[in-house]
N, C-alpha and C positions, 0 to 999 in steps of 0.2 A: 160161591161162599162155602163156608166151612173147609178151608184149605189147611192141610197138615203142616204144622210149623217146623218138623222135623227134616223137610227137604223143600228145593225149590225146584222141583220136575216139571211141574204144571207151567210156570213161568217161563222156564228154560225151553220146553217145547212149543209154546206160544211164540217166543221170540225167534225161534228157528223158522218157524214158518210167517214171519214177517209181521208179528205183532208188536205193539209198544206195550208195555205193563206197567203196572203199578200196583204196589202193597204195602199198606202201613205194617210196621214193625211194632208186635209187642213190647211194652216197657213194663220195668217192675211196678206192681207186684204181679204182673200178668204174662212174664217171659214163659215162652212156651206154649202160649194159647193158640188156638185156631185164629185164623185171619181171612181176609177176603182181598181176591186179585181181581183188577180192571185189564181189560185188555182191548186193544184198539187197532184196527189195520185200515189203511187208507184215507187217515186224517190224524190231526195233532191230537196227542192226549196229553192234557196239563194237569198236574195234581193240584189238589189245592189242601193240603193238609191242615192247613191254621184253622180251618172253619169245620171242626168236627163235634160230635157231641162229647160232653166233658168227662165221661165215663166209659172205659174199655174203648177208647176211640179206634183202636186197629181193628175193631169189628166193624168198622166203617169206612170205606174207601171212597173218597169223593173226587172228582175229576170234572173238567170240561172238556169236552170232544169238540175240536175245531175243523169243520168242512168247508173246504174251499171249492166253488164252482171251477171247472176249466175255462182258461183264458180262452181257448180256441172256440168252446161251445157259447161262450159269453161275447166274443169279440164284437158282435153287433150292439150289445148293450152296455158296453163301457168296461171299467176294469172288474178285476177278480172281485166276488162278493165271498162272505163267510159267513155261514151258520153256525151257530154254537148249541151244544147239548149238553147240560148238566146232568151227570150220572152218578148215583150213589148205590154202592153195593152194601147190602148188610148182611149179618149173620147174628142174630139174636141168640144168646146163651140158651142152652136146654134148662131143664130143671136143676141138675146138678146133683152133686152126692147128697147123702142125707143131712150131713154135718153143715151143708150149706145150700140146703133146699130151697131154689127160687131167688136167693140172695143176689147173684149176679144178674139174673134174669129180670128181676123188678127195677133194679137200679140201672141196668142198660135201657130198659123200655122206658123209664120214666125220663132218661137223659135223651133219648131218641125223641119222645113226644114233646119236650121242651125246645128242641132244636129245629123240629119241622117248620114252623112259622118263619125262623131265621132263615132257613134254607129258601123258603119261597121268595123273601125279602131281597137275599143276596142276589137271585137271579136277576138279569137284566130283562127289562120289558120285552115280552115277545120271544123269550127264551124258553124251549121246552126243558122241563125237569123230569127226570126218570128216577124213580127210586125202586130198586128191585133187591130180592134175596131170600132167605130163609127167616122167617120170623119167628119159627117154632111155637105159632098161635095159628088158630083158625077163626073164621068170620062167624058172627052170630048168626044162628040159623044152620050151621053145619050140618050136613048130612053124611054120616050118621052123626048123632050127637055124643059128645065124649064129656062124660061127667067130670073128667081131671081138671078142666080149665075153670078158671075162676073169673069173677066179674072184672078184675083188674087186668086180665089177659084179653078178655073183649074191649076194654076200654082202650087197651093200646092199638088194637085193629081201628077203632073208631077214631083214634087221634089222628089218623091218617086224613080222613074225611074232613075232619074239625079244622086242619090246617090247609085245605084246599086241595086235596090230592083224590082221586078217583082210581079204585081197584079196576086195571085194566081188563083182565079176564072177566071180572063178574060184569063190568059195564057191557061187554059184547056178547057175554052168553048168561043172561040175567036169571036162568032157571036151571042150567047145566049142573049136574052134579059131578065134580072133579076132584080128584085127588093127586098130590105128587109124592107122596110117601106112604108106606105101608107098614103097619107094625109087624115086627119080626115073629111074634108068636100069634097073635090074634089075626093078622093080615087085614085089620081094619085100616080103611084109607083114613089120610089127613090131608087137607089142602095146606099145606105149611108155606109154600113157596109164592110168593106173590110180586107183582110189578103195580107200581103207582105212577099215575102221570097227573098233571096239573087238570083240575076239574074243567078250567076254559081252555085247555088244549086238547081235549079228548076228541075232537073233530078230525084231529091228525093220525089218530090210531086206526089203522087199517086191519090188523089182525092182532090175536095174541091166544096162543096155544100151548099145551103141554106136550112134550116130546119124550116118551116112554123109552125111547130106544137106549138111552146112556143107563137107565135103571135095568132093564131086562138085559141089556149086554155085560151087566156087571163094572161098568166104570163108576157108577155112583149108587147109593142107595136111594137117591131122588129122582124125580124126572127133570129133564131140562124144561125152563120156559122161556119162550120166545115171544117178541114182539114185532110187529112192522109198523114203523111210523113215517109219515109224511110231513117232512120240514120244509119251510119256506123262506125265501128271501124275495124281494121284490123282483118279479121276472124270471124267478127260478123255483124248482121243485127236487129236493134231493130225498132219495129214500134210503 
């Protein structure tokens, strides 16, 4: 998330390494805004741009990843089976300039909160849904406490649970203090980057961790967030 609109280097490099990519293109009046890139290797990436939040939809990339089991491995069990994973990448706007302080942030958060139940309803029964990205908000009870966040921002974080999603990192690490971004002047930590999966699917979540090497290596000012999921079809397991 938070991919620059001025070049396509990231998508080009991913493609060169065998990834299929998808990124929504900003439209008026948000031409030139940041966007999100989804990338997939070893499976089919099918974009679903018709089902996005109704405000700044380019900041939400939505796709279905279709994983096929090997015919050779499944020869004794019948024809090839297919597992689907619905993935949404989010980049919530920052607070913005003084002239538009929190205008886009509030409007986008409101649109996403309204959209989340529809995303759950659109997924087929048994399909795992993952939502991940830079939300530019922290969880209630965040350590340290940051006075800059208002009740409406905490309500946005809570809207994921209200729609049936679980915070993957917090689910596996209930009391661990973790940060994914640090203030440039204060060096105070913020857990801005989140990954959610369906509450009824969290038994498939094997691991969720922050990787600070992209941040300390200068590739990004954020840590990366990884998750390991076990997906199942009858008679198969795919990670």
